[in-house]
N, C-alpha and C positions, 0 to 999 in steps of 0.2 A: 711891295715885296720885290726885291731885286732877284732875278734868276741867278742861281749859283750851282745848278746841276747841268753839266754839259751833255752833248749828244750821245756818246757811247754809254755814259753813266745813266742817262735817262732810259735808254733801251734796256740795259741790264736790270735796272730797278723794276721796270714794267714787266719784263719777262719773268723775273724772280717772283714778283708779287702774284702774277697770274698763275704761275706754277704752284706756289704754295696754296693758293685758294682752290685751285683745281684738285690738288691732292687731298685737301680737306674735304671737299665735296664728294670726292670718290671714295673716301673712307680709308685712304692709305695712312694718313696721319691724323692726330687728334685735333682738338679745338685750338691748339697752339698754332696751327696753320693759318688761322685768321690774322695772324700778325703780318701776313702778306699784304694786307690792306695798306700798311704803312709805306713800304717801298712802292707800291702801285700808285698811291696818291702823290708821294713826293716826286716820282718820275713823271706823272701826268701834269702836275702844276709847275715842275721845274725848280722847286725850292725845297731845300732840306734845312730844317731848323737847327740841326746839329752843326752844320758847316760853319756858320758865323761864330759859334762858340769856340771852335777850334781854329778859326782863321783860315779856312780852306775853301776853295772854289774849283770845281772841275769845268766851269764854263769858260770858254775862250775869251781872251781880253778883246773888248770892242774898241776900235780906234775911230 
């Protein structure tokens, strides 16, 4: 798997994922908050399976 998620994108995904999971555990939102696992994992591994389908990459070009 080639990395296709850049630095700021990764940070935002991880923060969003953790926030959704935390709100679910705190009882602020329902079970749909567990969807936060998806951005958390894609940010952690640096690969988004949707990006190749739409031909996008937020990762900087390596020379």
